[in-house]
C-alpha positions in Angstrom: -8.4 -81.3 -29.9 -9.7 -78.9 -27.3 -7.6 -76.3 -25.5 -8.5 -75.3 -21.9 -8.7 -71.6 -21.2 -6.5 -70.4 -18.3 -8.3 -70.3 -15.0 -8.9 -67.2 -13.0 -6.2 -68.4 -10.6 -3.7 -68.9 -13.4 -4.3 -65.4 -14.8 -3.9 -63.9 -11.3 -0.7 -65.9 -10.8 0.7 -64.6 -14.1 -0.1 -61.0 -13.3 1.5 -61.4 -9.9 4.6 -62.8 -11.4 4.8 -59.9 -13.9 4.3 -57.5 -11.0 7.0 -59.1 -8.9 9.6 -59.4 -11.7 8.8 -56.1 -13.2 9.3 -54.9 -16.8 13.1 -54.8 -16.5 14.5 -58.3 -15.9 18.1 -59.1 -15.0 19.2 -59.8 -18.6 17.7 -56.6 -19.9 19.2 -54.6 -17.1 22.6 -55.9 -17.9 22.2 -55.0 -21.6 21.0 -51.5 -20.7 24.0 -51.0 -18.3 26.4 -51.9 -21.1 24.8 -49.5 -23.6 24.6 -46.7 -21.1 28.2 -47.0 -20.1 29.3 -46.8 -23.7 27.2 -43.6 -24.3 28.7 -41.8 -21.3 32.3 -42.2 -22.5 31.9 -38.9 -24.5 30.8 -37.0 -21.4 33.1 -34.9 -19.3 34.4 -36.2 -16.0 31.7 -34.6 -13.8 28.9 -36.4 -15.8 30.4 -39.7 -16.7 29.2 -43.2 -15.6 30.3 -42.9 -12.0 27.9 -39.9 -11.6 25.2 -41.9 -13.2 25.7 -44.8 -10.8 25.6 -42.5 -7.8 22.4 -41.0 -9.0 21.0 -44.5 -9.7 21.7 -45.5 -6.1 20.1 -42.3 -4.7 17.1 -42.7 -7.0 16.6 -46.3 -5.8 16.7 -45.1 -2.2 14.2 -42.3 -2.9 11.9 -44.5 -5.0 11.6 -47.0 -2.2 11.0 -44.3 0.4 8.4 -42.5 -1.7 6.7 -45.5 -3.3 7.6 -44.7 -6.9 7.8 -47.2 -9.8 11.3 -48.7 -9.4 11.7 -49.8 -13.0 10.9 -46.4 -14.5 13.2 -44.7 -12.0 16.1 -47.0 -12.5 16.0 -46.8 -16.3 15.5 -43.0 -16.3 18.4 -42.6 -13.8 20.6 -44.8 -16.0 20.1 -42.7 -19.1 19.3 -39.3 -17.7 22.5 -37.6 -18.8 23.1 -39.2 -22.2 22.6 -35.7 -23.8 25.4 -34.1 -21.9 28.0 -34.6 -24.7 25.8 -32.8 -27.2 25.1 -29.9 -24.7 28.8 -29.5 -24.2 29.6 -29.7 -27.9 27.1 -26.9 -28.5 28.3 -24.9 -25.4 24.9 -25.1 -23.9 22.8 -24.3 -26.9 21.2 -27.8 -26.8 19.4 -28.8 -23.6 20.8 -32.2 -22.5 17.5 -33.1 -20.8 15.3 -32.6 -23.8 17.9 -34.1 -26.2 18.4 -37.1 -23.9 14.7 -37.8 -23.6 14.4 -38.1 -27.4 17.4 -40.3 -27.6 16.2 -42.7 -24.9 12.9 -43.3 -26.8 14.9 -44.6 -29.7 17.1 -46.7 -27.5 14.3 -48.4 -25.5 12.2 -48.9 -28.5 14.9 -51.3 -29.8 14.3 -53.4 -26.7 10.6 -53.7 -27.5 9.6 -52.1 -24.2 6.0 -51.0 -23.7 5.2 -47.5 -25.2 3.8 -46.2 -22.0 6.9 -47.3 -20.0 9.2 -45.6 -22.5 7.1 -42.4 -22.3 7.4 -42.4 -18.5 11.1 -42.8 -18.7 11.5 -40.1 -21.3 9.3 -37.7 -19.3 11.4 -38.1 -16.2 14.6 -37.4 -18.2 13.1 -34.4 -20.0 12.2 -32.7 -16.7 15.2 -33.5 -14.6 17.2 -30.4 -15.4 17.4 -27.8 -12.6 17.4 -24.8 -14.9 14.6 -26.0 -17.1 11.2 -24.3 -17.0 9.5 -27.7 -17.5 8.9 -29.1 -14.0 8.5 -32.8 -13.0 4.9 -33.9 -12.7 5.0 -37.7 -12.1 6.4 -39.2 -8.9 9.1 -41.0 -10.8 10.2 -37.7 -12.5 10.3 -36.0 -9.1 12.4 -38.9 -7.7 14.9 -38.6 -10.6 15.0 -34.8 -10.2 15.9 -35.1 -6.5 18.4 -37.9 -6.9 20.3 -35.9 -9.6 20.3 -32.8 -7.5 21.5 -34.6 -4.4 24.6 -35.7 -6.3 25.4 -32.0 -6.7 25.4 -31.4 -3.0 27.7 -32.4 -0.1 31.2 -33.7 -0.4 30.5 -35.3 -3.8 28.9 -32.0 -5.0 32.1 -30.0 -4.1 34.3 -32.5 -5.9 32.0 -32.4 -9.0 31.9 -28.6 -9.0 35.7 -28.3 -9.1 35.9 -31.1 -11.7 33.5 -29.3 -14.0 35.3 -26.0 -13.5 38.5 -27.7 -14.5 36.8 -29.1 -17.6 35.9 -25.6 -18.8 39.2 -24.0 -17.9 37.9 -21.9 -15.0 40.0 -20.4 -12.2 40.3 -22.1 -8.7 38.3 -19.4 -6.8 36.9 -16.0 -7.5 35.1 -14.5 -4.4 36.0 -11.0 -5.5 34.0 -11.2 -8.8 30.5 -10.1 -9.3 29.1 -13.4 -10.3 25.9 -12.0 -11.8 28.0 -10.6 -14.6 29.9 -13.9 -15.4 29.0 -16.5 -18.0 28.8 -20.3 -18.0 31.7 -22.2 -19.7 34.0 -19.2 -19.1 37.2 -18.6 -17.0 34.9 -17.3 -14.2 32.7 -20.4 -14.2 34.3 -21.6 -10.9 33.1 -24.0 -8.3 32.2 -21.0 -6.1 30.1 -19.6 -8.9 28.3 -22.9 -9.3 27.6 -23.0 -5.6 26.3 -19.4 -5.3 24.2 -19.3 -8.5 22.9 -22.9 -8.5 23.8 -25.3 -5.8 22.9 -23.1 -2.9 19.3 -23.0 -4.2 18.8 -26.7 -4.8 17.7 -27.7 -1.3 14.7 -25.3 -1.5 13.5 -26.8 -4.8 13.6 -30.6 -4.1 10.3 -32.4 -4.5 10.2 -35.4 -2.2 10.3 -35.5 1.6 13.3 -37.8 1.8 15.1 -35.8 -0.8 14.7 -32.6 1.2 16.0 -34.3 4.3 19.2 -35.4 2.6 19.7 -32.1 0.9 19.6 -30.1 4.1 22.4 -32.1 5.6 24.6 -32.0 2.4 24.0 -28.2 2.0 25.3 -27.5 5.5 28.5 -29.3 4.7 29.1 -27.2 1.6 28.6 -24.0 3.4 31.3 -24.8 5.9 33.6 -25.9 3.1 33.4 -22.6 1.2 33.7 -20.6 4.4 37.0 -22.4 5.0 38.1 -21.9 1.4 37.5 -18.1 1.6 39.7 -17.9 4.6 42.5 -20.0 3.1 42.5 -18.0 -0.2 42.6 -14.8 1.8 45.6 -16.1 3.8 43.7 -16.1 7.1 44.3 -19.8 7.7 
């Protein structure tokens, strides 16, 4: 019994179908969502699943605007902070980005995803941390970097900064303190400290055009908020 080889047209049609559907189909995505949500339960409030979903939405927006691989970006965004609990447990001794990158390789390997896809996802996660010396190189890594940083700016960024300060037992506000002499995870690790030492510098380090545009607007909102907070704490308003 003879078997006909697929025609050129059939091969092209199959490749087109794979391109249109992508590596991550609906069933796989639902399974990944469930697994990720479970992993984030151990994280603090400022890095739980709601943060991840905001970053995911921002990442999708940026990926479409910049022409990045949407599957890589979505999966990387979904798992980008799974190392946070370990970083918190070790009081910052373990880098959550590097730890998360190694963990995601094990997770995605169980789903039999292509090795090169897993590496792209892991690379994006490994380089998304603002304080890291390892910078994003791929477009997908740059998109994740920007999406994650954008969630630390604007009204959401202010809320998250105070939420994190509460988690580590920090004061409400400390404008009188020399912030250069303070430490992370201490009583002086306030939302104001986070803004001055980290968040105020974010907009100048974003890597995509659309990311920079969104960051500028969010940054201006934060400046006005802390100006108001200073005056209220000083009793001027």
